[in-house]
N, C-alpha and C positions, 0 to 999 in steps of 0.2 A: 504494500500500500504506500503510495507516494503521499507525503505530507507537505503542507505549505511551510515555508520558512518565514519566520518573523524575527525581527531584531528588537531586543529590549532597547529602551531609550538610550542608555549609556553605550551600548554596543553600536547603535546607529550613530551616535555622536563621535565615537572613536573612528568608525569607518569613514564618515564624512570629513573629519579632521585630517585623517591620513590621506584621503584623496586630495584635499586642498594642499597639504604639505608637499606631496609628490608633484602636483601640478605647478606649484610655486618653484620647485626645484628645476623642472623642465617642462615646457609646454607639451602636453600629450601624455606625460608620464602618469598623471593622476587618472586619466582615462584608462590607461593600460592597467594600472593597479586595480581600478574598479572591475575591469573585465576578469582579471585573474581571481579576485576574491569572489565575484559572482559565479565563476565556474566552480569554485569550491563549495559555495552554497548549493549549487546544483548536485554536486557529488554527494554532499551530506544528505540532501533530500532523497536522492536515488537509493542510498544504502547507508543509513545512519549507524547501524549496528557494526559496520565495518571498522569504524573509528574507535580507538581504545578509551575506556573509562580512565579518568585521571584522578577523580575525587568524588566519591559517592556515585551518583548517576551522571555527573558531568563528564562529557566526552570532549576530545580534542582532535581537531584536524590541523596538521602542521602544513603550512604552505611551503612547497619545495621549489617553486618556480620564482626566482628572482627577488621576491619580497619576503623578508624574514618575519612572518606573522604566524600566529596560531589562532584558530577559531575555536572557542569553547561553546558548547551547546548542550541542551537537554532534549531528549526525545519525549514528546507528549503524545497522547492518543491521536490527536487530530493534526498536530503540527510539530515542527522543530523550532525551538526557541534558542536564538543566538544570544549568548550571554556576553561575549566579548569578541572583538577583532583586535588582537593584542600583539603589539610589536614585541618580538622575543628578547630585545635588550632591556625591556622594562622588568621591574621586580615582580615576580609572580605572586608574591604575598598580597599584592593589590587585588587579586582575584578571589582571595580566600572567602569573602563574604557575599559573593555574587551567587544568586540562585533565582 
């Protein structure tokens, strides 16, 4: 069963902020970043159980193409909830209380 992907407000803010950052670095790079992350959202929607659990029911998809990001998410009955779109250089302790 394919589920819809929804982003929590903070995850959406992280995503949009990262797009703006990359676009500011080089024109078109933000668009490229968006496309890569959205491809991962699609992979997560297609087979969310494939990604490992990292804390309780929270799973992580590590982006391996060009951008050092991890996407943390929960699987719910009707949807996938994205908790974070997180740059891997940041302190993971910041994610501890996201649910």
